[in-house]
mmCIF file of the C-alpha atoms, coordinates in Angstrom:
data_MODEL
# 
_entry.id   MODEL 
# 
loop_
_atom_site.group_PDB 
_atom_site.id 
_atom_site.type_symbol 
_atom_site.label_atom_id 
_atom_site.label_alt_id 
_atom_site.label_comp_id 
_atom_site.label_asym_id 
_atom_site.label_entity_id 
_atom_site.label_seq_id 
_atom_site.pdbx_PDB_ins_code 
_atom_site.Cartn_x 
_atom_site.Cartn_y 
_atom_site.Cartn_z 
_atom_site.occupancy 
_atom_site.B_iso_or_equiv 
_atom_site.pdbx_formal_charge 
_atom_site.auth_seq_id 
_atom_site.auth_comp_id 
_atom_site.auth_asym_id 
_atom_site.auth_atom_id 
_atom_site.pdbx_PDB_model_num 
ATOM 1   C CA . UNK A 1 1   ? 30.467 5.662  5.771   1.00 0.00 ? 1   UNK A CA 1 
ATOM 2   C CA . UNK A 1 2   ? 34.208 5.335  6.385   1.00 0.00 ? 2   UNK A CA 1 
ATOM 3   C CA . UNK A 1 3   ? 36.572 7.645  4.437   1.00 0.00 ? 3   UNK A CA 1 
ATOM 4   C CA . UNK A 1 4   ? 40.221 7.153  3.308   1.00 0.00 ? 4   UNK A CA 1 
ATOM 5   C CA . UNK A 1 5   ? 42.643 9.873  3.162   1.00 0.00 ? 5   UNK A CA 1 
ATOM 6   C CA . UNK A 1 6   ? 46.007 10.623 1.129   1.00 0.00 ? 6   UNK A CA 1 
ATOM 7   C CA . UNK A 1 7   ? 48.310 13.402 0.921   1.00 0.00 ? 7   UNK A CA 1 
ATOM 8   C CA . UNK A 1 8   ? 48.031 15.692 -2.059  1.00 0.00 ? 8   UNK A CA 1 
ATOM 9   C CA . UNK A 1 9   ? 51.129 17.818 -2.915  1.00 0.00 ? 9   UNK A CA 1 
ATOM 10  C CA . UNK A 1 10  ? 48.865 20.035 -5.118  1.00 0.00 ? 10  UNK A CA 1 
ATOM 11  C CA . UNK A 1 11  ? 46.546 20.804 -2.182  1.00 0.00 ? 11  UNK A CA 1 
ATOM 12  C CA . UNK A 1 12  ? 49.273 20.766 0.428   1.00 0.00 ? 12  UNK A CA 1 
ATOM 13  C CA . UNK A 1 13  ? 47.284 18.654 2.855   1.00 0.00 ? 13  UNK A CA 1 
ATOM 14  C CA . UNK A 1 14  ? 45.329 15.450 3.373   1.00 0.00 ? 14  UNK A CA 1 
ATOM 15  C CA . UNK A 1 15  ? 42.510 14.732 1.206   1.00 0.00 ? 15  UNK A CA 1 
ATOM 16  C CA . UNK A 1 16  ? 39.394 12.669 2.463   1.00 0.00 ? 16  UNK A CA 1 
ATOM 17  C CA . UNK A 1 17  ? 37.966 10.107 -0.228  1.00 0.00 ? 17  UNK A CA 1 
ATOM 18  C CA . UNK A 1 18  ? 35.657 7.291  -0.145  1.00 0.00 ? 18  UNK A CA 1 
ATOM 19  C CA . UNK A 1 19  ? 37.388 3.907  0.297   1.00 0.00 ? 19  UNK A CA 1 
ATOM 20  C CA . UNK A 1 20  ? 36.315 3.052  -3.288  1.00 0.00 ? 20  UNK A CA 1 
ATOM 21  C CA . UNK A 1 21  ? 35.829 5.449  -6.268  1.00 0.00 ? 21  UNK A CA 1 
ATOM 22  C CA . UNK A 1 22  ? 35.122 4.184  -9.799  1.00 0.00 ? 22  UNK A CA 1 
ATOM 23  C CA . UNK A 1 23  ? 37.229 6.019  -12.607 1.00 0.00 ? 23  UNK A CA 1 
ATOM 24  C CA . UNK A 1 24  ? 35.766 5.762  -15.922 1.00 0.00 ? 24  UNK A CA 1 
ATOM 25  C CA . UNK A 1 25  ? 39.105 6.324  -17.726 1.00 0.00 ? 25  UNK A CA 1 
ATOM 26  C CA . UNK A 1 26  ? 42.622 4.417  -17.169 1.00 0.00 ? 26  UNK A CA 1 
ATOM 27  C CA . UNK A 1 27  ? 46.055 5.562  -17.136 1.00 0.00 ? 27  UNK A CA 1 
ATOM 28  C CA . UNK A 1 28  ? 47.253 5.656  -20.934 1.00 0.00 ? 28  UNK A CA 1 
ATOM 29  C CA . UNK A 1 29  ? 43.683 6.539  -22.227 1.00 0.00 ? 29  UNK A CA 1 
ATOM 30  C CA . UNK A 1 30  ? 43.173 9.244  -24.651 1.00 0.00 ? 30  UNK A CA 1 
ATOM 31  C CA . UNK A 1 31  ? 40.374 11.701 -23.673 1.00 0.00 ? 31  UNK A CA 1 
ATOM 32  C CA . UNK A 1 32  ? 38.751 14.740 -24.958 1.00 0.00 ? 32  UNK A CA 1 
ATOM 33  C CA . UNK A 1 33  ? 37.473 17.664 -22.792 1.00 0.00 ? 33  UNK A CA 1 
ATOM 34  C CA . UNK A 1 34  ? 33.698 17.927 -23.349 1.00 0.00 ? 34  UNK A CA 1 
ATOM 35  C CA . UNK A 1 35  ? 33.502 21.764 -23.266 1.00 0.00 ? 35  UNK A CA 1 
ATOM 36  C CA . UNK A 1 36  ? 37.026 22.999 -24.444 1.00 0.00 ? 36  UNK A CA 1 
ATOM 37  C CA . UNK A 1 37  ? 37.801 20.267 -26.895 1.00 0.00 ? 37  UNK A CA 1 
ATOM 38  C CA . UNK A 1 38  ? 41.385 19.717 -26.078 1.00 0.00 ? 38  UNK A CA 1 
ATOM 39  C CA . UNK A 1 39  ? 42.785 16.155 -25.997 1.00 0.00 ? 39  UNK A CA 1 
ATOM 40  C CA . UNK A 1 40  ? 45.119 14.468 -23.536 1.00 0.00 ? 40  UNK A CA 1 
ATOM 41  C CA . UNK A 1 41  ? 46.542 11.258 -22.256 1.00 0.00 ? 41  UNK A CA 1 
ATOM 42  C CA . UNK A 1 42  ? 45.716 10.228 -18.483 1.00 0.00 ? 42  UNK A CA 1 
ATOM 43  C CA . UNK A 1 43  ? 48.948 9.994  -16.438 1.00 0.00 ? 43  UNK A CA 1 
ATOM 44  C CA . UNK A 1 44  ? 47.401 9.969  -12.836 1.00 0.00 ? 44  UNK A CA 1 
ATOM 45  C CA . UNK A 1 45  ? 44.028 9.811  -11.299 1.00 0.00 ? 45  UNK A CA 1 
ATOM 46  C CA . UNK A 1 46  ? 42.782 11.255 -7.951  1.00 0.00 ? 46  UNK A CA 1 
ATOM 47  C CA . UNK A 1 47  ? 39.571 9.579  -6.485  1.00 0.00 ? 47  UNK A CA 1 
ATOM 48  C CA . UNK A 1 48  ? 38.189 12.967 -5.596  1.00 0.00 ? 48  UNK A CA 1 
ATOM 49  C CA . UNK A 1 49  ? 39.196 16.624 -6.119  1.00 0.00 ? 49  UNK A CA 1 
ATOM 50  C CA . UNK A 1 50  ? 42.813 17.073 -4.827  1.00 0.00 ? 50  UNK A CA 1 
ATOM 51  C CA . UNK A 1 51  ? 44.111 20.278 -6.003  1.00 0.00 ? 51  UNK A CA 1 
ATOM 52  C CA . UNK A 1 52  ? 44.361 23.557 -4.283  1.00 0.00 ? 52  UNK A CA 1 
ATOM 53  C CA . UNK A 1 53  ? 41.268 25.671 -3.069  1.00 0.00 ? 53  UNK A CA 1 
ATOM 54  C CA . UNK A 1 54  ? 42.598 28.609 -5.356  1.00 0.00 ? 54  UNK A CA 1 
ATOM 55  C CA . UNK A 1 55  ? 42.430 26.273 -8.359  1.00 0.00 ? 55  UNK A CA 1 
ATOM 56  C CA . UNK A 1 56  ? 38.933 25.299 -7.463  1.00 0.00 ? 56  UNK A CA 1 
ATOM 57  C CA . UNK A 1 57  ? 37.723 28.919 -6.552  1.00 0.00 ? 57  UNK A CA 1 
ATOM 58  C CA . UNK A 1 58  ? 39.082 29.990 -10.011 1.00 0.00 ? 58  UNK A CA 1 
ATOM 59  C CA . UNK A 1 59  ? 36.697 28.110 -11.976 1.00 0.00 ? 59  UNK A CA 1 
ATOM 60  C CA . UNK A 1 60  ? 33.401 30.177 -12.277 1.00 0.00 ? 60  UNK A CA 1 
ATOM 61  C CA . UNK A 1 61  ? 30.761 28.851 -10.085 1.00 0.00 ? 61  UNK A CA 1 
ATOM 62  C CA . UNK A 1 62  ? 28.107 28.048 -12.771 1.00 0.00 ? 62  UNK A CA 1 
ATOM 63  C CA . UNK A 1 63  ? 30.614 25.548 -14.301 1.00 0.00 ? 63  UNK A CA 1 
ATOM 64  C CA . UNK A 1 64  ? 32.467 24.401 -11.348 1.00 0.00 ? 64  UNK A CA 1 
ATOM 65  C CA . UNK A 1 65  ? 32.555 20.395 -11.178 1.00 0.00 ? 65  UNK A CA 1 
ATOM 66  C CA . UNK A 1 66  ? 31.625 18.412 -8.151  1.00 0.00 ? 66  UNK A CA 1 
ATOM 67  C CA . UNK A 1 67  ? 34.473 17.614 -5.929  1.00 0.00 ? 67  UNK A CA 1 
ATOM 68  C CA . UNK A 1 68  ? 33.186 14.046 -5.188  1.00 0.00 ? 68  UNK A CA 1 
ATOM 69  C CA . UNK A 1 69  ? 34.428 12.314 -8.174  1.00 0.00 ? 69  UNK A CA 1 
ATOM 70  C CA . UNK A 1 70  ? 37.626 11.176 -10.008 1.00 0.00 ? 70  UNK A CA 1 
ATOM 71  C CA . UNK A 1 71  ? 39.852 14.016 -11.248 1.00 0.00 ? 71  UNK A CA 1 
ATOM 72  C CA . UNK A 1 72  ? 42.469 13.381 -14.056 1.00 0.00 ? 72  UNK A CA 1 
ATOM 73  C CA . UNK A 1 73  ? 45.986 14.477 -14.596 1.00 0.00 ? 73  UNK A CA 1 
ATOM 74  C CA . UNK A 1 74  ? 46.378 14.811 -18.435 1.00 0.00 ? 74  UNK A CA 1 
ATOM 75  C CA . UNK A 1 75  ? 49.293 15.626 -20.847 1.00 0.00 ? 75  UNK A CA 1 
ATOM 76  C CA . UNK A 1 76  ? 47.323 17.717 -22.921 1.00 0.00 ? 76  UNK A CA 1 
ATOM 77  C CA . UNK A 1 77  ? 47.353 19.479 -26.049 1.00 0.00 ? 77  UNK A CA 1 
ATOM 78  C CA . UNK A 1 78  ? 45.394 21.866 -28.124 1.00 0.00 ? 78  UNK A CA 1 
ATOM 79  C CA . UNK A 1 79  ? 46.035 23.646 -31.547 1.00 0.00 ? 79  UNK A CA 1 
ATOM 80  C CA . UNK A 1 80  ? 48.485 26.036 -29.917 1.00 0.00 ? 80  UNK A CA 1 
ATOM 81  C CA . UNK A 1 81  ? 50.496 24.118 -27.168 1.00 0.00 ? 81  UNK A CA 1 
ATOM 82  C CA . UNK A 1 82  ? 51.122 21.249 -24.969 1.00 0.00 ? 82  UNK A CA 1 
ATOM 83  C CA . UNK A 1 83  ? 50.541 21.321 -21.235 1.00 0.00 ? 83  UNK A CA 1 
ATOM 84  C CA . UNK A 1 84  ? 49.356 19.442 -18.084 1.00 0.00 ? 84  UNK A CA 1 
ATOM 85  C CA . UNK A 1 85  ? 45.748 19.823 -17.344 1.00 0.00 ? 85  UNK A CA 1 
ATOM 86  C CA . UNK A 1 86  ? 43.792 18.638 -14.243 1.00 0.00 ? 86  UNK A CA 1 
ATOM 87  C CA . UNK A 1 87  ? 39.953 17.676 -15.406 1.00 0.00 ? 87  UNK A CA 1 
ATOM 88  C CA . UNK A 1 88  ? 37.024 16.120 -13.608 1.00 0.00 ? 88  UNK A CA 1 
ATOM 89  C CA . UNK A 1 89  ? 35.422 13.103 -14.808 1.00 0.00 ? 89  UNK A CA 1 
ATOM 90  C CA . UNK A 1 90  ? 32.160 14.812 -15.860 1.00 0.00 ? 90  UNK A CA 1 
ATOM 91  C CA . UNK A 1 91  ? 34.114 17.055 -18.312 1.00 0.00 ? 91  UNK A CA 1 
ATOM 92  C CA . UNK A 1 92  ? 35.931 14.103 -20.094 1.00 0.00 ? 92  UNK A CA 1 
ATOM 93  C CA . UNK A 1 93  ? 34.852 11.761 -22.754 1.00 0.00 ? 93  UNK A CA 1 
ATOM 94  C CA . UNK A 1 94  ? 36.728 9.137  -24.581 1.00 0.00 ? 94  UNK A CA 1 
ATOM 95  C CA . UNK A 1 95  ? 38.555 10.632 -27.688 1.00 0.00 ? 95  UNK A CA 1 
ATOM 96  C CA . UNK A 1 96  ? 36.711 9.418  -30.984 1.00 0.00 ? 96  UNK A CA 1 
ATOM 97  C CA . UNK A 1 97  ? 39.789 10.477 -32.910 1.00 0.00 ? 97  UNK A CA 1 
ATOM 98  C CA . UNK A 1 98  ? 41.886 7.883  -31.020 1.00 0.00 ? 98  UNK A CA 1 
ATOM 99  C CA . UNK A 1 99  ? 44.952 8.954  -32.810 1.00 0.00 ? 99  UNK A CA 1 
ATOM 100 C CA . UNK A 1 100 ? 48.308 9.718  -30.961 1.00 0.00 ? 100 UNK A CA 1 
ATOM 101 C CA . UNK A 1 101 ? 48.801 12.652 -28.854 1.00 0.00 ? 101 UNK A CA 1 
ATOM 102 C CA . UNK A 1 102 ? 51.702 15.361 -29.419 1.00 0.00 ? 102 UNK A CA 1 
ATOM 103 C CA . UNK A 1 103 ? 53.242 16.048 -26.073 1.00 0.00 ? 103 UNK A CA 1 
ATOM 104 C CA . UNK A 1 104 ? 56.884 16.455 -25.133 1.00 0.00 ? 104 UNK A CA 1 
ATOM 105 C CA . UNK A 1 105 ? 56.538 14.255 -21.909 1.00 0.00 ? 105 UNK A CA 1 
ATOM 106 C CA . UNK A 1 106 ? 54.830 11.367 -23.382 1.00 0.00 ? 106 UNK A CA 1 
ATOM 107 C CA . UNK A 1 107 ? 58.057 9.426  -23.993 1.00 0.00 ? 107 UNK A CA 1 
ATOM 108 C CA . UNK A 1 108 ? 59.061 9.961  -20.291 1.00 0.00 ? 108 UNK A CA 1 
ATOM 109 C CA . UNK A 1 109 ? 55.953 8.235  -19.105 1.00 0.00 ? 109 UNK A CA 1 
ATOM 110 C CA . UNK A 1 110 ? 54.664 5.995  -21.894 1.00 0.00 ? 110 UNK A CA 1 
ATOM 111 C CA . UNK A 1 111 ? 56.249 3.649  -24.369 1.00 0.00 ? 111 UNK A CA 1 
ATOM 112 C CA . UNK A 1 112 ? 54.107 3.076  -27.632 1.00 0.00 ? 112 UNK A CA 1 
ATOM 113 C CA . UNK A 1 113 ? 50.767 3.941  -28.812 1.00 0.00 ? 113 UNK A CA 1 
ATOM 114 C CA . UNK A 1 114 ? 48.500 0.886  -29.670 1.00 0.00 ? 114 UNK A CA 1 
ATOM 115 C CA . UNK A 1 115 ? 44.804 0.345  -29.998 1.00 0.00 ? 115 UNK A CA 1 
ATOM 116 C CA . UNK A 1 116 ? 43.959 3.852  -29.200 1.00 0.00 ? 116 UNK A CA 1 
ATOM 117 C CA . UNK A 1 117 ? 45.850 4.128  -25.810 1.00 0.00 ? 117 UNK A CA 1 
ATOM 118 C CA . UNK A 1 118 ? 49.451 4.499  -24.440 1.00 0.00 ? 118 UNK A CA 1 
ATOM 119 C CA . UNK A 1 119 ? 51.155 2.005  -22.438 1.00 0.00 ? 119 UNK A CA 1 
ATOM 120 C CA . UNK A 1 120 ? 52.931 2.920  -18.980 1.00 0.00 ? 120 UNK A CA 1 
ATOM 121 C CA . UNK A 1 121 ? 56.696 2.326  -19.078 1.00 0.00 ? 121 UNK A CA 1 
ATOM 122 C CA . UNK A 1 122 ? 57.286 -0.800 -17.078 1.00 0.00 ? 122 UNK A CA 1 
ATOM 123 C CA . UNK A 1 123 ? 59.721 1.369  -14.814 1.00 0.00 ? 123 UNK A CA 1 
ATOM 124 C CA . UNK A 1 124 ? 56.690 3.388  -13.768 1.00 0.00 ? 124 UNK A CA 1 
ATOM 125 C CA . UNK A 1 125 ? 54.166 0.700  -13.077 1.00 0.00 ? 125 UNK A CA 1 
ATOM 126 C CA . UNK A 1 126 ? 53.851 -0.916 -9.758  1.00 0.00 ? 126 UNK A CA 1 
# 
């Protein structure tokens, strides 16, 4: 099967991916981590794992996600802080709370929260 490739600044190399990948979530969706319970807003999607090998190897082997699935960049929050997270599709679910997320970078990327999701700023959309 043919593969596509793209450059990942996080990985510092070209990444091979299938020509078509189906993401369960979209930019602006509010999601929750299945294991750790933190919430976040999707701001970018990689069709397959596209971070550094060090990052991948730092995950304990018994819970390490498969590489061949979408990975999501999130503006994330928990009870203590706000941060950027990189999470596999298998570890995310739609957020049943569906309320707004408190993250200091939200206003840079999104304008308004409506119907359980954020709308990407027009200046950032294609």
